[in-house]
C-alpha positions as a printed Julia matrix, in Angstrom:
44×3 Matrix{Float64}:
 -25.81  147.16  297.66
 -28.84  147.81  295.51
 -30.68  145.24  293.46
 -30.32  145.55  289.69
 -33.43  146.87  288.05
 -35.35  144.79  285.47
 -33.86  146.68  282.54
 -30.32  145.92  283.73
 -31.14  142.25  284.15
 -32.21  142.05  280.52
 -29.63  144.41  279.05
 -26.44  143.05  280.62
 -26.71  139.53  279.13
 -27.53  141.02  275.73
 -24.48  143.28  275.85
 -22.2   140.45  276.97
 -23.49  138.25  274.13
 -22.94  141.06  271.63
 -19.42  141.64  272.94
 -18.57  137.93  272.71
 -19.45  137.96  269.01
 -18.23  141.44  267.99
 -15.25  142.26  270.2
 -12.1   143.19  268.32
  -8.89  141.44  269.22
  -6.91  144.15  270.99
  -3.46  143.45  272.5
  -4.26  144.69  276.01
  -7.15  142.23  276.29
  -4.66  139.34  276.09
  -2.44  140.45  278.98
  -2.68  141.02  282.7
   0.53  143.09  282.73
  -0.45  146.33  284.49
   2.23  148.32  282.64
   1.01  147.21  279.19
  -2.59  148.01  280.14
  -1.58  151.41  281.49
   0.35  152.22  278.31
  -2.68  151.3   276.19
  -4.8   153.68  278.29
  -2.29  156.49  277.83
  -2.13  155.95  274.05
  -5.89  155.88  273.67
């Protein structure tokens, strides 16, 4: 496995912070049901 480069080390936490603040509440993010997740992928 390769080591993450310096850009990745800085970018990943920034993206995760942004997502925590700005993520929309979508139904398939609240379930672990594989069928519901699969259906959401098909619809999108």
